[in-house]
C-alpha positions as CSV (number, residue, x, y, z in Angstrom):
1,M,-49.1,22.4,27.4
2,H,-46.1,20.7,28.8
3,E,-46.5,17.6,26.6
4,D,-47.0,19.8,23.6
5,L,-43.8,21.6,24.2
6,L,-41.9,18.4,24.6
7,R,-43.4,17.0,21.4
8,R,-42.3,20.1,19.5
9,I,-38.8,20.0,20.9
10,A,-38.5,16.3,19.9
11,E,-39.7,17.1,16.4
12,A,-37.2,19.9,16.1
13,L,-34.3,17.7,17.2
14,E,-35.4,15.0,14.8
15,R,-35.3,17.5,11.9
16,L,-31.8,18.6,12.9
17,A,-30.5,15.0,13.2
18,P,-28.6,13.7,10.1
19,A,-30.5,11.2,8.1
20,P,-29.3,7.6,8.5
21,A,-26.5,6.7,6.0
22,A,-27.8,4.7,3.1
23,P,-26.4,1.2,2.7
24,P,-23.6,1.2,0.1
25,D,-24.3,-0.2,-3.4
26,L,-22.2,-3.3,-3.6
27,S,-24.0,-4.9,-6.5
28,G,-21.9,-3.6,-9.3
29,A,-18.7,-5.6,-8.7
30,D,-17.1,-8.3,-6.7
31,G,-14.1,-6.2,-5.6
32,F,-13.8,-2.6,-4.2
33,V,-11.1,-0.4,-3.0
34,W,-11.8,1.8,0.1
35,H,-11.0,5.5,-0.1
36,P,-11.6,7.3,3.2
37,G,-11.6,10.9,2.1
38,P,-14.2,11.5,1.0
39,P,-15.6,8.1,1.9
40,A,-16.1,6.0,-1.2
41,L,-15.9,2.3,-2.3
42,Q,-14.3,2.3,-5.8
43,P,-15.5,-0.8,-7.8
44,V,-12.8,-3.0,-9.3
45,A,-13.9,-4.3,-12.7
46,R,-11.4,-7.2,-12.7
47,I,-9.6,-8.4,-9.6
48,A,-5.9,-9.3,-10.3
49,R,-5.6,-12.9,-9.2
50,V,-4.5,-16.4,-10.0
51,D,-6.6,-19.6,-9.8
52,L,-6.5,-21.4,-6.4
53,A,-5.2,-24.6,-8.1
54,L,-2.1,-22.7,-9.3
55,L,-0.9,-21.9,-5.8
56,Q,1.5,-24.7,-5.0
57,G,3.1,-25.8,-1.7
58,I,0.4,-24.2,0.5
59,D,-2.2,-26.9,0.6
60,Q,-2.8,-26.7,4.3
61,Q,-3.1,-22.9,4.2
62,K,-5.6,-23.3,1.3
63,S,-7.7,-25.7,3.2
64,I,-7.9,-23.6,6.3
65,L,-8.7,-20.3,4.7
66,L,-11.1,-21.8,2.1
67,A,-13.1,-23.6,4.9
68,N,-13.2,-20.4,7.0
69,T,-14.3,-18.2,4.1
70,T,-16.9,-20.7,2.9
71,R,-18.5,-20.8,6.4
72,F,-18.6,-17.0,6.4
73,A,-20.2,-16.8,3.0
74,R,-22.9,-19.3,4.2
75,G,-23.8,-17.1,7.1
76,L,-22.0,-19.3,9.7
77,S,-19.5,-18.2,12.3
78,A,-16.0,-17.6,11.1
79,N,-12.7,-16.0,12.3
80,N,-10.7,-13.0,11.3
81,A,-7.4,-14.3,9.8
82,M,-3.8,-13.1,9.7
83,L,-1.6,-14.6,7.0
84,W,2.0,-14.1,8.0
85,G,5.5,-15.2,7.0
86,A,7.9,-15.2,4.0
87,R,7.6,-12.7,1.3
88,G,6.2,-13.7,-2.1
89,M,4.8,-17.0,-0.9
90,G,1.2,-16.2,-1.9
91,K,-0.5,-14.7,1.1
92,S,-2.5,-12.0,-0.6
93,S,-2.8,-14.2,-3.7
94,L,-4.5,-16.9,-1.5
95,V,-7.0,-14.5,-0.1
96,K,-8.0,-13.3,-3.6
97,A,-8.1,-16.9,-5.0
98,V,-10.2,-18.1,-2.1
99,H,-12.6,-15.2,-2.6
100,A,-12.9,-16.1,-6.3
101,A,-13.5,-19.8,-5.5
102,V,-16.3,-19.1,-3.0
103,N,-18.0,-16.7,-5.5
104,A,-17.6,-19.3,-8.2
105,E,-19.6,-21.8,-6.1
106,T,-22.1,-19.1,-5.0
107,P,-22.1,-16.2,-7.4
108,G,-22.0,-12.8,-5.7
109,A,-21.7,-14.3,-2.2
110,L,-18.8,-12.1,-1.1
111,A,-17.6,-8.6,-1.9
112,L,-13.8,-8.3,-1.5
113,I,-12.8,-4.8,-0.2
114,E,-9.2,-3.7,-0.1
115,I,-8.1,-1.2,2.5
116,H,-4.6,0.2,2.2
117,R,-2.2,0.1,5.1
118,E,-2.0,3.9,5.3
119,D,-5.8,4.1,5.6
120,I,-6.2,1.5,8.4
121,K,-7.1,4.3,10.9
122,S,-10.3,4.7,8.9
123,L,-11.3,1.1,9.4
124,P,-14.0,2.0,12.0
125,A,-15.7,4.3,9.5
126,L,-15.6,1.6,6.9
127,L,-17.2,-0.9,9.3
128,N,-20.0,1.6,10.0
129,L,-20.6,2.1,6.3
130,L,-20.8,-1.7,5.7
131,R,-22.9,-2.5,8.8
132,P,-26.3,-2.0,7.0
133,A,-25.2,-3.6,3.7
134,S,-27.1,-6.8,2.7
135,R,-24.0,-8.3,1.0
136,R,-21.3,-10.1,3.1
137,C,-17.9,-8.4,2.9
138,L,-14.4,-9.6,3.2
139,I,-12.0,-6.8,4.0
140,L,-8.3,-7.3,3.0
141,C,-5.4,-5.3,4.3
142,D,-2.2,-6.4,2.5
143,D,1.3,-6.0,4.1
144,L,0.0,-4.8,7.5
145,S,2.6,-3.8,10.1
146,F,3.3,-1.0,12.5
147,E,6.4,1.0,13.4
148,R,7.5,2.8,16.6
149,E,5.1,5.5,17.8
150,D,2.4,4.3,15.3
151,A,-1.0,4.3,17.0
152,D,-3.0,3.3,14.0
153,Y,-3.1,-0.3,15.4
154,K,-5.9,0.9,17.7
155,A,-8.2,1.1,14.7
156,L,-8.2,-2.7,14.5
157,K,-9.8,-3.1,17.8
158,P,-13.4,-2.6,16.6
159,V,-13.0,-5.4,14.1
160,L,-10.9,-7.8,16.2
161,D,-12.5,-7.2,19.7
162,G,-15.8,-5.9,18.7
163,G,-16.1,-2.9,21.0
164,I,-19.5,-1.8,22.1
165,E,-21.3,-2.2,18.8
166,G,-19.4,-5.4,17.8
167,R,-18.0,-6.4,14.5
168,P,-20.8,-6.4,11.9
169,D,-22.1,-9.9,11.2
170,N,-21.6,-9.3,7.5
171,V,-17.9,-8.3,7.7
172,L,-14.8,-10.5,8.0
173,F,-11.2,-9.1,8.2
174,Y,-8.1,-10.7,6.6
175,A,-4.6,-9.2,6.9
176,T,-1.3,-10.3,5.5
177,S,2.0,-9.4,7.1
178,N,5.7,-10.4,7.0
179,R,5.8,-10.0,10.7
180,R,4.2,-12.4,13.1
181,H,3.5,-9.8,15.7
182,L,2.8,-6.9,13.3
183,M,5.8,-4.9,14.7
184,P,9.6,-5.2,14.5
185,R,11.2,-7.7,16.9
186,D,13.9,-5.2,17.9
187,M,11.1,-2.7,18.8
188,I,9.5,-5.3,21.0
189,E,12.8,-6.2,22.7
190,N,13.8,-2.6,23.2
191,E,10.5,-1.7,24.8
192,R,10.7,-4.7,27.1
193,A,14.3,-3.8,28.1
194,T,13.6,-0.1,28.9
195,A,10.1,-0.4,30.5
196,I,9.4,-0.2,34.2
197,N,6.9,-3.0,33.7
198,P,8.2,-5.0,30.7
199,G,5.1,-7.2,30.5
200,E,2.7,-4.3,30.2
201,A,4.9,-2.1,28.0
202,V,4.2,-4.1,24.8
203,E,1.2,-6.2,25.7
204,E,-1.3,-4.1,23.8
205,K,0.7,-4.1,20.6
206,V,2.0,-7.7,20.7
207,S,-1.3,-9.1,21.7
208,L,-2.9,-7.5,18.7
209,S,-1.9,-10.4,16.4
210,D,-3.3,-12.8,19.1
211,R,-6.7,-11.3,18.6
212,F,-6.9,-12.8,15.1
213,G,-8.9,-16.1,15.3
214,L,-6.7,-17.7,12.6
215,W,-2.9,-17.5,12.2
216,I,-1.8,-19.0,9.0
217,G,2.0,-19.2,8.4
218,F,3.9,-19.2,5.2
219,H,7.5,-20.3,4.8
220,N,10.3,-19.9,2.3
221,A,10.2,-22.2,-0.8
222,G,12.9,-24.9,-1.3
223,Q,14.2,-25.7,-4.7
224,E,11.7,-28.5,-5.5
225,L,8.7,-26.5,-4.4
226,F,9.9,-23.7,-6.6
227,F,10.1,-26.0,-9.5
228,D,6.6,-27.3,-8.7
229,M,5.3,-23.7,-8.9
230,V,7.0,-23.1,-12.2
231,A,5.8,-26.4,-13.7
232,A,2.2,-25.7,-12.6
233,Y,2.2,-22.3,-14.2
234,A,3.8,-23.7,-17.4
235,A,1.3,-26.5,-17.7
236,A,-1.7,-24.1,-16.9
237,Y,-0.7,-21.7,-19.7
238,R,0.6,-24.5,-22.0
239,L,4.0,-23.0,-22.6
240,P,5.8,-24.9,-25.4
241,I,9.0,-25.8,-23.5
242,A,10.5,-29.1,-22.6
243,P,10.7,-29.9,-18.8
244,E,14.5,-30.0,-18.8
245,A,14.7,-26.6,-20.5
246,L,12.1,-25.2,-18.2
247,R,14.0,-26.4,-15.1
248,A,17.3,-25.0,-16.4
249,A,15.8,-21.6,-17.2
250,A,14.0,-21.5,-13.8
251,V,17.3,-22.2,-12.0
252,E,19.0,-19.4,-13.9
253,W,16.2,-17.0,-13.1
254,A,16.1,-17.8,-9.4
255,V,19.9,-17.3,-9.2
256,T,19.7,-13.9,-10.8
257,R,16.9,-12.9,-8.4
258,G,18.7,-14.2,-5.4
259,G,15.9,-16.3,-4.0
260,R,12.9,-18.6,-4.7
261,S,9.3,-17.8,-3.9
262,G,5.8,-18.0,-5.6
263,R,6.3,-14.4,-6.7
264,V,9.6,-15.1,-8.3
265,A,8.1,-18.2,-10.0
266,W,5.3,-16.1,-11.5
267,Q,7.7,-13.4,-12.6
268,F,9.8,-16.0,-14.4
269,I,6.7,-17.4,-16.1
270,Q,5.7,-13.9,-17.3
271,D,9.2,-13.4,-18.8
272,L,9.3,-16.9,-20.3
273,A,5.8,-16.6,-21.8
274,G,6.7,-13.2,-23.4
275,R,9.8,-14.7,-25.0
276,L,7.8,-17.7,-26.2
277,G,5.1,-15.4,-27.6
278,V,2.3,-16.9,-25.4
279,P,-0.2,-14.4,-24.0
280,L,-1.1,-14.9,-20.3
281,G,-4.2,-12.8,-20.4
282,G,-3.0,-10.7,-17.5
283,G,-2.5,-13.6,-15.1
């Protein structure tokens, strides 16, 4: 009688328990955008990217990230990575180009999933959704940083430290940031100066960036590197312009923009191609 009662209670509880979440369908595309409310992965028919070979002046960064991502795609151990440094120097472009290169070698190996900075607090929910997926997933958060009184950084712990469940074996996390420590330097110094225990006051936030297995730095482009970027784009898209004229036009463009970077080089090429009547096919 007692055993029968326990059995019926167990069966009733089982009926009340929610059914296990079905693995997400990641077969329809190579790229997705995460929307947390309601939870959904929106397929991206065509990822906006440039070819890996067109990214100039970052050969070491290319080599490191490509090797790490290739190992992950092959089911080997790999590190979460933070790409930090100068604006417009190809941080997010490199992630997307490496993803494409790995999938070109092994079609369908990786799904690239973009999570917006404002949705980072929903990262644990995304990890739980992806945990039962059969496909390996690379999560990208572009322009990640945190401001004063911003507690969203705590959502990164499940993917960087693992927590009780651990980071899913089929998930890797890449972030780009203009800040090495993901928070403003003046905020770090202010908290250290006003805290009773300066070391502990900012340890949790500052050490967040230390939890990434890979740190990959990007630095401002000098004039010659800027010209190399422009020349590589011009050659790839076969723009009908003499090298001297290309260089002169690039100098003028950089002066009007007040700086030189990979982004500025690409914007120049888009403008030049339009004036020359050469379609770029969306870049």
